[in-house]
gemmi code that builds the backbone of each chain (N, CA, C; Angstrom):
import gemmi

chains = {
    "A": [
        ("ASP", (0.943, -1.162, -0.005), (0.240, -0.204, 0.088), (1.062, 1.105, -0.309)),
        ("ALA", (0.743, 1.970, -1.072), (1.815, 3.117, -1.215), (1.380, 4.467, -0.225)),
        ("GLY", (2.491, 5.057, 0.379), (2.046, 5.767, 1.086), (1.820, 7.091, 0.340)),
        ("VAL", (2.470, 8.549, 0.853), (1.946, 9.685, 0.063), (3.483, 10.049, -0.652)),
        ("THR", (3.150, 10.283, -1.975), (4.053, 10.381, -3.076), (4.259, 11.851, -3.305)),
        ("GLN", (5.318, 12.380, -3.226), (5.545, 13.505, -3.721), (6.662, 13.864, -4.697)),
        ("SER", (6.432, 14.638, -5.483), (7.403, 15.098, -6.721), (7.551, 16.378, -7.181)),
        ("PRO", (8.552, 16.692, -7.571), (9.803, 16.191, -7.406), (10.494, 16.090, -6.137)),
        ("THR", (11.611, 15.340, -5.947), (12.096, 15.450, -4.368), (12.825, 16.597, -4.422)),
        ("HIS", (13.779, 17.323, -5.575), (14.383, 18.455, -5.197), (14.162, 19.174, -6.537)),
        ("LEU", (14.175, 20.615, -6.373), (14.466, 21.196, -7.457), (15.119, 22.808, -7.109)),
        ("ILE", (15.653, 23.518, -8.233), (16.185, 24.708, -8.087), (15.400, 25.704, -9.085)),
        ("LYS", (15.132, 26.715, -8.577), (14.134, 27.782, -9.550), (14.887, 28.887, -9.124)),
        ("THR", (15.011, 30.088, -10.056), (15.317, 31.363, -10.277), (14.157, 32.144, -9.389)),
        ("ARG", (14.567, 33.123, -9.049), (13.730, 34.121, -8.298), (12.876, 34.689, -9.429)),
        ("GLY", (11.290, 35.075, -9.131), (10.549, 35.472, -10.025), (9.688, 34.265, -11.132)),
        ("GLN", (10.443, 33.090, -11.103), (10.017, 32.053, -11.719), (8.510, 31.192, -10.889)),
        ("GLN", (8.239, 30.580, -11.725), (6.628, 29.773, -11.302), (7.045, 28.143, -10.865)),
        ("VAL", (6.479, 27.569, -9.999), (6.895, 26.332, -9.527), (5.605, 25.484, -9.388)),
        ("THR", (5.485, 24.150, -9.559), (4.396, 23.219, -9.271), (4.986, 21.990, -8.523)),
        ("LEU", (4.383, 21.826, -7.363), (4.723, 20.670, -6.815), (3.523, 19.463, -6.912)),
        ("ARG", (3.599, 18.359, -6.761), (2.813, 17.480, -6.701), (2.530, 16.434, -5.794)),
        ("CYS", (1.474, 15.901, -5.565), (1.200, 15.083, -4.338), (0.191, 14.121, -4.643)),
        ("SER", (0.540, 12.681, -4.508), (-0.588, 11.909, -4.284), (-0.585, 11.037, -3.153)),
        ("PRO", (-1.833, 11.298, -2.742), (-2.427, 10.834, -1.159), (-2.376, 9.226, -1.075)),
        ("LYS", (-2.307, 8.894, 0.095), (-2.462, 7.426, 0.548), (-3.551, 6.864, 0.272)),
        ("SER", (-3.739, 5.862, -0.078), (-4.805, 5.155, -0.587), (-5.855, 5.147, 0.355)),
        ("GLY", (-7.259, 5.530, 0.094), (-8.335, 5.580, 0.821), (-8.442, 7.180, 1.846)),
        ("HIS", (-7.308, 7.966, 1.477), (-7.444, 9.180, 2.091), (-7.808, 10.258, 0.849)),
        ("ASP", (-8.771, 11.109, 1.597), (-9.455, 12.042, 0.765), (-9.106, 13.501, 0.952)),
        ("THR", (-8.292, 13.750, 1.853), (-7.919, 15.439, 2.404), (-6.156, 15.196, 2.100)),
        ("VAL", (-6.036, 16.591, 1.452), (-4.400, 16.753, 1.361), (-4.180, 18.226, 1.793)),
        ("SER", (-3.093, 18.001, 2.767), (-2.753, 19.506, 3.213), (-1.275, 19.748, 3.089)),
        ("TRP", (-0.962, 20.951, 2.663), (0.148, 21.305, 2.474), (1.017, 22.059, 3.539)),
        ("TYR", (2.426, 21.921, 3.738), (3.037, 22.576, 4.928), (4.342, 23.067, 4.211)),
        ("GLN", (4.590, 24.162, 4.624), (6.379, 24.615, 4.528), (7.042, 24.568, 5.606)),
        ("GLN", (8.103, 23.804, 5.632), (9.225, 23.919, 6.658), (10.466, 24.547, 6.439)),
        ("ALA", (10.751, 25.878, 6.779), (11.827, 26.753, 6.589), (12.825, 26.167, 7.461)),
        ("LEU", (14.407, 26.554, 7.006), (15.237, 25.933, 7.881), (15.163, 26.533, 9.230)),
        ("GLY", (15.164, 25.447, 10.531), (15.333, 25.918, 11.655), (13.950, 26.147, 12.317)),
        ("GLN", (12.549, 25.915, 11.411), (11.261, 26.127, 12.010), (10.548, 24.733, 11.726)),
        ("GLY", (9.389, 24.960, 12.719), (8.585, 23.603, 12.534), (7.714, 23.814, 11.050)),
        ("PRO", (7.153, 22.994, 10.573), (6.400, 22.948, 9.607), (5.099, 23.886, 9.530)),
        ("GLN", (4.977, 24.726, 8.640), (3.866, 25.826, 8.754), (2.637, 25.431, 7.708)),
        ("PHE", (1.791, 25.587, 8.272), (0.415, 25.202, 7.108), (0.045, 26.228, 6.094)),
        ("ILE", (-0.005, 25.628, 5.097), (-0.131, 26.545, 4.099), (-1.840, 26.246, 3.728)),
        ("PHE", (-2.137, 25.109, 3.348), (-3.836, 25.292, 3.102), (-4.085, 23.609, 2.986)),
        ("GLN", (-5.689, 23.573, 2.986), (-5.704, 22.271, 2.957), (-6.996, 22.020, 1.945)),
        ("TYR", (-6.683, 20.629, 1.158), (-7.974, 20.541, -0.039), (-8.708, 19.407, 0.361)),
        ("TYR", (-10.084, 19.595, 0.110), (-10.991, 18.130, 0.228), (-12.308, 18.426, -0.655)),
        ("GLU", (-12.546, 17.516, -1.306), (-13.545, 17.465, -2.149), (-13.376, 18.736, -3.259)),
        ("GLU", (-12.079, 18.894, -3.728), (-11.436, 19.489, -4.705), (-11.488, 21.100, -4.582)),
        ("GLU", (-11.772, 21.534, -2.957), (-11.928, 22.864, -2.869), (-11.035, 23.034, -1.616)),
        ("GLU", (-10.456, 24.466, -1.682), (-9.684, 24.878, -0.604), (-10.626, 25.085, 0.796)),
        ("ARG", (-10.360, 24.269, 1.696), (-11.096, 24.198, 2.873), (-10.869, 25.231, 4.178)),
        ("GLN", (-9.281, 25.207, 4.031), (-8.881, 26.142, 5.236), (-7.432, 26.462, 4.787)),
        ("ARG", (-7.031, 27.812, 4.925), (-5.615, 28.374, 4.382), (-5.049, 29.079, 5.760)),
        ("GLY", (-3.631, 28.792, 5.752), (-2.729, 29.471, 6.733), (-2.164, 30.830, 6.097)),
        ("ASN", (-1.614, 31.445, 6.836), (-0.921, 32.956, 6.567), (0.255, 32.851, 5.512)),
        ("PHE", (-0.436, 32.806, 4.414), (0.255, 32.479, 3.179), (-0.014, 33.456, 2.071)),
        ("PRO", (0.561, 34.018, 1.140), (0.323, 35.061, 0.145), (-0.555, 34.229, -0.724)),
        ("ASP", (-1.292, 34.989, -1.599), (-1.982, 34.770, -2.783), (-1.216, 33.871, -3.791)),
        ("ARG", (0.248, 34.176, -3.874), (1.094, 33.604, -4.714), (0.942, 32.060, -4.574)),
        ("PHE", (0.779, 31.753, -3.470), (0.613, 30.104, -3.004), (-0.902, 29.788, -3.404)),
        ("SER", (-1.111, 28.861, -4.470), (-2.317, 28.462, -4.727), (-2.079, 26.801, -4.945)),
        ("GLY", (-3.444, 26.458, -5.095), (-3.311, 24.710, -5.092), (-4.580, 24.285, -5.830)),
        ("HIS", (-4.451, 22.991, -5.980), (-5.649, 22.400, -6.706), (-5.735, 20.994, -6.260)),
        ("GLN", (-6.915, 20.639, -6.146), (-7.127, 19.141, -5.897), (-7.948, 18.455, -7.185)),
        ("PHE", (-7.440, 17.274, -7.373), (-8.158, 16.406, -8.488), (-9.040, 15.404, -8.025)),
        ("PRO", (-10.023, 15.212, -9.130), (-10.998, 14.076, -8.701), (-10.232, 12.975, -8.075)),
        ("ASN", (-9.190, 12.183, -8.551), (-8.431, 11.301, -7.834), (-7.842, 11.542, -6.371)),
        ("TYR", (-8.192, 12.620, -6.062), (-7.384, 13.051, -4.764), (-6.462, 13.627, -4.824)),
        ("SER", (-5.720, 13.680, -5.734), (-4.234, 14.111, -5.716), (-4.043, 15.571, -5.907)),
        ("SER", (-3.088, 16.024, -5.672), (-3.023, 17.951, -5.258), (-1.853, 18.532, -5.896)),
        ("GLU", (-1.863, 19.454, -6.300), (-0.707, 20.512, -6.532), (-0.616, 21.632, -5.713)),
        ("LEU", (0.670, 22.011, -5.660), (0.936, 23.375, -4.707), (1.437, 24.192, -5.958)),
        ("ASN", (0.871, 25.462, -6.249), (1.655, 26.224, -6.803), (2.291, 27.633, -6.446)),
        ("VAL", (3.348, 27.868, -6.704), (3.987, 28.960, -6.342), (4.242, 29.989, -7.139)),
        ("ASN", (3.902, 31.190, -7.478), (4.240, 32.089, -8.245), (5.415, 33.116, -7.949)),
        ("ALA", (5.951, 33.825, -8.904), (6.671, 34.949, -8.420), (7.582, 34.621, -7.346)),
        ("LEU", (8.282, 33.492, -7.394), (9.304, 33.010, -6.496), (10.205, 33.827, -5.971)),
        ("LEU", (10.237, 34.016, -4.646), (11.349, 34.884, -3.677), (12.106, 33.765, -3.122)),
        ("LEU", (13.400, 34.574, -2.820), (14.554, 33.575, -2.053), (13.926, 32.942, -0.727)),
        ("GLY", (12.970, 33.724, -0.173), (12.423, 33.331, 1.184), (11.666, 32.018, 0.990)),
        ("ASP", (11.247, 31.685, -0.361), (10.288, 30.560, -0.541), (11.174, 29.243, -0.537)),
        ("SER", (12.344, 29.296, -0.362), (13.355, 28.308, -0.446), (13.017, 27.450, 1.005)),
        ("ALA", (12.537, 26.233, 0.648), (12.064, 25.447, 1.888), (11.826, 24.068, 1.615)),
        ("LEU", (11.717, 23.203, 2.693), (10.913, 21.953, 2.254), (9.555, 21.873, 2.323)),
        ("TYR", (9.014, 21.424, 1.252), (7.287, 21.491, 1.307), (6.915, 19.943, 1.311)),
        ("LEU", (5.906, 20.058, 2.475), (5.379, 18.764, 2.872), (4.091, 18.618, 2.501)),
        ("CYS", (4.101, 17.500, 1.979), (2.319, 17.060, 1.560), (1.855, 16.100, 2.685)),
        ("ALA", (0.572, 16.258, 3.124), (0.201, 15.056, 4.221), (-1.411, 14.900, 3.717)),
        ("SER", (-1.520, 13.399, 3.751), (-2.879, 13.150, 3.462), (-3.615, 12.675, 4.724)),
        ("SER", (-5.187, 12.510, 4.866), (-5.672, 12.085, 5.694), (-7.102, 11.934, 5.484)),
        ("ILE", (-7.701, 11.328, 6.386), (-9.291, 11.186, 6.303), (-9.682, 12.154, 6.720)),
        ("ARG", (-10.812, 13.033, 6.349), (-10.991, 14.151, 6.886), (-11.620, 14.170, 8.328)),
        ("ARG", (-10.837, 14.866, 9.115), (-10.899, 15.227, 10.753), (-10.824, 13.684, 11.150)),
        ("GLY", (-10.132, 12.608, 10.880), (-9.976, 11.268, 11.285), (-8.329, 11.044, 11.400)),
        ("GLY", (-8.233, 10.820, 12.854), (-6.967, 10.553, 13.231), (-5.811, 11.566, 12.643)),
        ("GLY", (-4.408, 11.212, 12.297), (-3.550, 12.113, 12.204), (-3.243, 11.984, 10.482)),
        ("TYR", (-2.091, 12.718, 10.168), (-1.579, 12.802, 8.987), (-0.561, 11.580, 8.410)),
        ("THR", (-0.792, 11.354, 7.288), (0.349, 10.572, 6.442), (1.104, 11.613, 5.820)),
        ("PHE", (2.460, 11.613, 6.053), (3.202, 12.453, 5.215), (4.090, 11.953, 4.046)),
        ("GLY", (4.473, 12.903, 3.186), (5.218, 12.307, 2.123), (6.725, 12.943, 2.740)),
        ("SER", (7.699, 12.669, 1.971), (8.954, 12.786, 2.271), (9.458, 14.385, 1.959)),
        ("GLY", (8.684, 14.844, 1.130), (8.673, 16.142, 0.639), (9.470, 16.626, -0.562)),
        ("THR", (9.233, 17.800, -0.796), (10.155, 18.505, -2.007), (11.128, 19.298, -1.359)),
        ("ARG", (12.235, 19.452, -1.726), (13.158, 20.692, -1.222), (13.216, 21.616, -2.428)),
        ("LEU", (12.572, 22.933, -2.114), (12.839, 23.771, -3.359), (13.732, 24.759, -2.960)),
        ("THR", (14.636, 25.269, -3.783), (15.858, 26.281, -3.568), (15.413, 27.256, -4.687)),
        ("VAL", (15.208, 28.472, -4.285), (15.559, 29.514, -5.004), (16.597, 30.243, -5.117)),
        ("VAL", (17.043, 30.599, -6.170), (18.408, 31.282, -6.398), (18.393, 32.572, -7.265)),
    ],
    "B": [
        ("ILE", (-1.914, 33.464, 15.708), (-1.073, 32.438, 15.618), (-0.880, 31.566, 16.893)),
        ("LEU", (-0.969, 30.419, 16.839), (-0.828, 29.515, 18.045), (0.536, 28.929, 18.363)),
        ("ASN", (1.065, 29.127, 19.553), (2.441, 28.888, 19.817), (2.443, 27.519, 20.381)),
        ("VAL", (3.499, 26.426, 19.645), (3.837, 25.362, 20.127), (5.266, 25.220, 20.337)),
        ("GLU", (5.784, 24.895, 21.521), (7.019, 25.130, 21.931), (7.478, 23.704, 22.376)),
        ("GLN", (8.685, 23.419, 22.115), (9.312, 21.917, 22.277), (10.523, 22.491, 22.922)),
        ("SER", (11.009, 21.255, 23.912), (12.279, 21.535, 24.562), (12.967, 20.204, 25.053)),
        ("PRO", (14.003, 20.025, 25.286), (14.857, 20.930, 24.483), (14.870, 20.784, 22.959)),
        ("GLN", (15.680, 21.799, 22.490), (15.918, 21.938, 20.902), (16.755, 20.781, 20.462)),
        ("SER", (17.880, 20.309, 21.253), (18.503, 19.166, 21.004), (18.978, 18.443, 22.230)),
        ("LEU", (19.362, 16.967, 21.931), (19.644, 16.286, 23.010), (20.604, 15.150, 22.283)),
        ("HIS", (21.633, 15.090, 23.173), (22.699, 13.766, 22.936), (22.549, 12.951, 24.167)),
        ("VAL", (22.369, 11.892, 23.955), (22.385, 10.661, 25.100), (23.244, 9.555, 24.650)),
        ("GLN", (23.396, 8.627, 25.835), (24.347, 7.213, 25.750), (23.287, 6.368, 25.337)),
        ("GLU", (23.889, 5.296, 24.353), (23.010, 4.085, 24.398), (22.594, 3.628, 25.392)),
        ("GLY", (21.275, 3.277, 25.715), (20.652, 2.550, 27.076), (20.192, 3.627, 28.183)),
        ("ASP", (20.455, 5.176, 27.778), (19.974, 6.057, 28.721), (18.538, 6.049, 28.309)),
        ("SER", (17.383, 6.554, 29.452), (16.303, 6.929, 29.331), (16.261, 8.288, 29.157)),
        ("THR", (15.285, 9.031, 28.343), (15.389, 10.315, 28.129), (14.096, 10.878, 27.872)),
        ("ASN", (13.583, 12.149, 28.076), (12.135, 12.545, 27.733), (12.234, 14.176, 27.231)),
        ("PHE", (11.242, 14.224, 26.329), (11.082, 15.670, 25.939), (9.746, 16.341, 26.186)),
        ("THR", (9.510, 17.655, 26.118), (8.314, 18.483, 26.363), (7.798, 18.975, 25.251)),
        ("CYS", (6.491, 19.203, 25.210), (5.741, 19.590, 24.239), (5.027, 20.703, 25.092)),
        ("SER", (5.029, 21.882, 24.817), (3.805, 23.013, 25.436), (2.732, 23.442, 24.097)),
        ("PHE", (1.529, 23.618, 24.515), (0.773, 24.341, 23.502), (-0.508, 25.014, 24.450)),
        ("PRO", (-1.257, 25.628, 23.488), (-2.436, 26.505, 24.222), (-3.413, 25.361, 25.077)),
        ("SER", (-3.786, 25.791, 26.054), (-4.499, 24.805, 26.943), (-6.115, 25.070, 26.409)),
        ("SER", (-6.436, 26.172, 25.582), (-7.927, 26.351, 25.073), (-8.035, 25.857, 23.768)),
        ("ASN", (-9.203, 25.605, 23.417), (-9.748, 25.002, 22.414), (-9.156, 23.807, 21.887)),
        ("PHE", (-8.676, 22.792, 22.799), (-7.865, 21.758, 22.455), (-8.754, 20.840, 21.799)),
        ("TYR", (-7.902, 20.052, 20.545), (-8.662, 19.003, 20.042), (-7.796, 17.852, 20.088)),
        ("ALA", (-6.559, 17.776, 19.707), (-6.042, 16.628, 19.583), (-4.273, 17.104, 19.846)),
        ("LEU", (-3.689, 16.095, 19.987), (-1.963, 16.424, 20.033), (-1.338, 15.377, 19.643)),
        ("HIS", (-0.317, 15.670, 18.576), (0.223, 14.513, 17.699), (1.734, 14.410, 18.058)),
        ("TRP", (2.200, 13.109, 18.307), (3.754, 13.179, 18.144), (4.144, 12.559, 16.840)),
        ("TYR", (5.275, 12.938, 16.144), (5.994, 12.504, 14.927), (7.435, 12.151, 15.268)),
        ("ARG", (7.962, 10.984, 14.565), (9.041, 10.747, 14.541), (9.795, 11.109, 13.317)),
        ("TRP", (10.859, 11.901, 13.143), (11.266, 12.217, 11.703), (12.780, 11.819, 11.388)),
        ("GLU", (13.009, 11.017, 10.761), (14.512, 10.595, 10.404), (14.767, 11.610, 9.053)),
        ("THR", (16.383, 11.750, 9.139), (16.675, 12.713, 7.830), (16.320, 11.977, 6.579)),
        ("ALA", (15.860, 12.901, 5.704), (15.621, 12.344, 4.293), (14.481, 11.425, 4.196)),
        ("LYS", (13.664, 11.286, 5.137), (12.514, 10.205, 5.243), (11.448, 11.058, 5.725)),
        ("SER", (10.038, 10.317, 5.603), (8.793, 11.001, 6.151), (8.487, 11.318, 7.329)),
        ("PRO", (8.100, 12.149, 7.990), (7.615, 12.217, 9.507), (6.743, 10.856, 9.482)),
        ("GLU", (7.022, 10.394, 10.721), (6.143, 9.000, 11.075), (5.357, 9.074, 12.082)),
        ("ALA", (4.148, 9.040, 12.247), (3.162, 9.157, 13.284), (3.489, 8.176, 14.489)),
        ("LEU", (3.585, 8.828, 15.773), (3.876, 7.876, 16.947), (2.705, 7.627, 17.799)),
        ("PHE", (2.047, 8.927, 18.013), (0.577, 9.050, 18.846), (-0.106, 9.921, 18.383)),
        ("VAL", (-1.492, 9.930, 18.651), (-2.474, 10.733, 18.461), (-3.008, 10.568, 19.827)),
        ("MET", (-3.319, 12.092, 20.753), (-4.076, 11.873, 21.939), (-4.826, 13.048, 22.051)),
        ("THR", (-6.002, 12.703, 22.673), (-7.313, 13.543, 22.342), (-7.888, 13.711, 24.136)),
        ("LEU", (-7.408, 12.998, 24.876), (-8.343, 13.206, 26.132), (-7.194, 13.517, 27.226)),
        ("ASN", (-7.266, 14.716, 28.155), (-6.621, 14.748, 29.263), (-6.227, 13.503, 30.066)),
        ("GLY", (-5.118, 13.409, 30.358), (-4.592, 12.026, 31.075), (-4.323, 10.916, 30.293)),
        ("ASP", (-4.321, 11.105, 28.794), (-4.216, 9.853, 28.129), (-2.660, 9.666, 28.233)),
        ("GLU", (-2.200, 8.308, 28.001), (-1.230, 7.714, 28.132), (-0.975, 6.864, 27.108)),
        ("LYS", (-0.167, 7.076, 26.039), (0.092, 6.373, 25.020), (1.658, 5.335, 25.094)),
        ("LYS", (1.499, 4.199, 24.526), (2.909, 3.365, 24.444), (2.967, 2.929, 23.445)),
        ("LYS", (4.358, 2.952, 22.777), (4.713, 1.887, 21.744), (6.036, 1.263, 21.728)),
        ("GLY", (6.196, 0.010, 22.247), (7.789, -0.406, 22.702), (8.335, 0.480, 23.828)),
        ("ARG", (9.234, 0.706, 23.510), (9.906, 1.512, 24.436), (9.778, 3.259, 24.671)),
        ("ILE", (8.815, 3.634, 23.723), (8.368, 5.135, 23.647), (7.166, 5.097, 24.402)),
        ("SER", (6.960, 6.283, 24.968), (5.460, 6.486, 25.769), (5.356, 8.063, 25.705)),
        ("ALA", (3.870, 8.284, 25.671), (3.677, 9.862, 26.030), (2.455, 10.053, 27.015)),
        ("THR", (2.528, 11.227, 27.501), (1.358, 11.326, 28.281), (0.858, 12.902, 27.832)),
        ("LEU", (-0.468, 13.041, 28.333), (-0.880, 14.444, 28.066), (-1.914, 14.911, 28.905)),
        ("ASN", (-1.491, 16.473, 29.199), (-2.044, 17.186, 30.170), (-2.576, 18.410, 29.585)),
        ("THR", (-3.970, 18.321, 29.167), (-4.714, 19.203, 28.509), (-5.135, 20.694, 29.278)),
        ("LYS", (-5.163, 20.411, 30.667), (-5.380, 21.760, 31.483), (-4.409, 22.598, 31.642)),
        ("GLU", (-3.220, 22.109, 31.527), (-2.018, 22.943, 31.760), (-1.256, 23.191, 30.218)),
        ("GLY", (-1.595, 22.194, 29.446), (-1.055, 22.418, 28.206), (0.315, 21.869, 27.787)),
        ("TYR", (0.498, 20.697, 28.120), (1.824, 20.060, 27.687), (1.554, 18.697, 27.777)),
        ("SER", (2.724, 18.010, 26.949), (2.983, 16.579, 26.776), (4.245, 16.209, 26.775)),
        ("TYR", (4.554, 14.986, 27.370), (6.141, 14.560, 27.537), (5.918, 13.216, 26.364)),
        ("LEU", (7.034, 13.197, 26.163), (7.450, 11.782, 25.127), (8.836, 11.341, 25.915)),
        ("TYR", (8.711, 10.093, 26.256), (9.657, 9.321, 27.205), (10.098, 8.150, 26.155)),
        ("ILE", (11.394, 8.091, 26.114), (12.176, 7.006, 25.354), (13.043, 6.213, 26.411)),
        ("LYS", (12.581, 4.891, 26.572), (13.201, 4.219, 27.698), (14.419, 3.241, 27.066)),
        ("GLY", (15.659, 3.195, 27.569), (16.562, 2.548, 27.151), (17.218, 2.975, 25.689)),
        ("SER", (17.534, 4.156, 25.440), (17.746, 4.775, 24.132), (18.468, 4.051, 23.319)),
        ("GLN", (18.140, 3.674, 22.006), (18.962, 2.883, 21.199), (19.591, 3.787, 20.004)),
        ("PRO", (20.603, 3.518, 19.290), (20.871, 4.387, 18.259), (20.060, 4.614, 17.100)),
        ("GLU", (19.109, 3.513, 16.800), (18.033, 3.774, 15.681), (16.885, 4.958, 16.235)),
        ("ASP", (16.895, 5.190, 17.394), (15.841, 6.147, 17.933), (16.549, 7.608, 17.638)),
        ("SER", (17.602, 7.852, 16.976), (18.255, 9.169, 16.645), (17.290, 9.753, 15.542)),
        ("ALA", (16.513, 10.789, 15.707), (15.730, 11.321, 14.955), (15.163, 12.774, 15.502)),
        ("THR", (14.379, 13.297, 14.697), (13.946, 14.653, 15.204), (12.368, 14.244, 15.654)),
        ("TYR", (12.073, 14.460, 16.625), (10.752, 14.385, 17.488), (9.757, 15.765, 17.290)),
        ("LEU", (8.775, 15.610, 16.766), (7.952, 16.730, 16.280), (6.379, 16.526, 17.275)),
        ("CYS", (6.242, 17.584, 17.914), (4.790, 17.539, 18.240), (3.764, 18.375, 17.624)),
        ("ALA", (2.660, 18.284, 17.102), (1.663, 19.107, 16.664), (0.298, 19.250, 17.271)),
        ("PHE", (-0.061, 20.535, 17.383), (-1.385, 20.533, 18.390), (-2.670, 20.915, 17.181)),
        ("THR", (-3.699, 20.451, 17.627), (-4.678, 20.857, 16.824), (-5.910, 21.229, 17.535)),
        ("PRO", (-6.310, 22.464, 17.022), (-7.477, 23.313, 17.908), (-8.699, 22.715, 17.224)),
        ("ASN", (-9.835, 22.943, 18.238), (-11.134, 22.370, 17.610), (-11.784, 23.287, 16.741)),
        ("THR", (-10.948, 24.342, 16.448), (-11.357, 25.456, 15.423), (-11.160, 25.228, 14.188)),
        ("GLY", (-10.331, 24.295, 13.725), (-9.923, 24.177, 12.408), (-9.591, 22.835, 12.203)),
        ("ASN", (-8.775, 22.467, 11.009), (-8.326, 21.312, 10.419), (-6.766, 21.265, 10.776)),
        ("GLN", (-6.121, 22.390, 10.832), (-4.683, 22.412, 10.804), (-4.010, 22.263, 11.724)),
        ("PHE", (-2.701, 21.773, 11.763), (-1.819, 21.392, 12.700), (-0.846, 22.483, 13.012)),
        ("TYR", (-0.524, 22.912, 14.156), (0.474, 23.821, 14.477), (1.676, 22.858, 14.988)),
        ("PHE", (2.759, 22.755, 14.578), (3.748, 22.108, 14.890), (4.967, 23.023, 15.693)),
        ("GLY", (5.484, 22.288, 16.538), (6.886, 22.771, 17.235), (8.149, 22.543, 16.353)),
        ("THR", (9.254, 22.956, 16.750), (10.349, 23.257, 16.071), (11.146, 21.802, 16.029)),
        ("GLY", (10.653, 20.884, 17.190), (11.258, 19.709, 17.414), (12.254, 19.640, 18.155)),
        ("THR", (12.444, 18.511, 18.811), (13.693, 17.924, 19.260), (14.582, 16.876, 18.789)),
        ("SER", (15.865, 17.369, 18.418), (16.662, 16.436, 17.856), (17.407, 15.522, 18.664)),
        ("LEU", (17.480, 14.453, 18.587), (17.761, 13.304, 19.447), (18.866, 12.721, 18.630)),
        ("THR", (20.025, 12.631, 19.442), (21.390, 11.587, 19.089), (21.571, 10.828, 19.936)),
        ("VAL", (21.644, 9.704, 19.799), (22.028, 8.427, 20.505), (23.334, 7.940, 20.432)),
        ("ILE", (24.107, 8.100, 21.191), (25.436, 7.335, 20.708), (25.661, 6.396, 21.169)),
        ("PRO", (26.502, 5.509, 20.408), (26.665, 4.009, 20.735), (27.757, 3.954, 21.670)),
    ],
}
model = gemmi.Model(1)
for chain_id, residues in chains.items():
    chain = gemmi.Chain(chain_id)
    for i, (resn, *xyz) in enumerate(residues, 1):
        res = gemmi.Residue()
        res.name, res.seqid = resn, gemmi.SeqId(i, " ")
        for name, pos in zip(("N", "CA", "C"), xyz):
            atom = gemmi.Atom()
            atom.name, atom.element = name, gemmi.Element(name[0])
            atom.pos, atom.b_iso = gemmi.Position(*pos), 0.0
            res.add_atom(atom)
        chain.add_residue(res)
    model.add_chain(chain)
structure = gemmi.Structure()
structure.add_model(model)
structure.setup_entities()
């Protein structure tokens, strides 16, 4: 039974570019949440998707957007990249309000 | 912004020693407290989910307690082994939403 899969594992982008990160949830899970972990910080909540809609959003600017597809997979898009967007981006899936998250191993984004 | 604090930030212990970490969280609007174990380059692995004041959970040599009235949880590791070396994250979920608020983690190194 596959867990949460994230792609790519690493990428390097230039300031001002746009990036798309992808996440496939664990089988049976219908909710996907995205977190950003900057160096020395705990993971910070970006947003959560359920039934293809953004259900809750953290304190992140509109440059951060997402999407959930009918098969529950999800994308995180970041526009106009800033150096400060360099971080590990974690995807977590869950059954809505049930139990805890299952995490992917993350995408390491470096903005130069 | 809800504040979740973990202490100590890092810890080095000898193999066979027992150790414990602390997670402090807001005592109001409590829904759940989660502990995760995170090895480098891997996905965070769920250890415990606790929802009731006084909860105690155990998995092998690792156990956790919860005090929701005063807003803290302890994680204990008995007889530490080198394979216990990891970062231990706690996360608080309020009853006002679905997001997790993470601490910055405790990095444990067990010296053989």
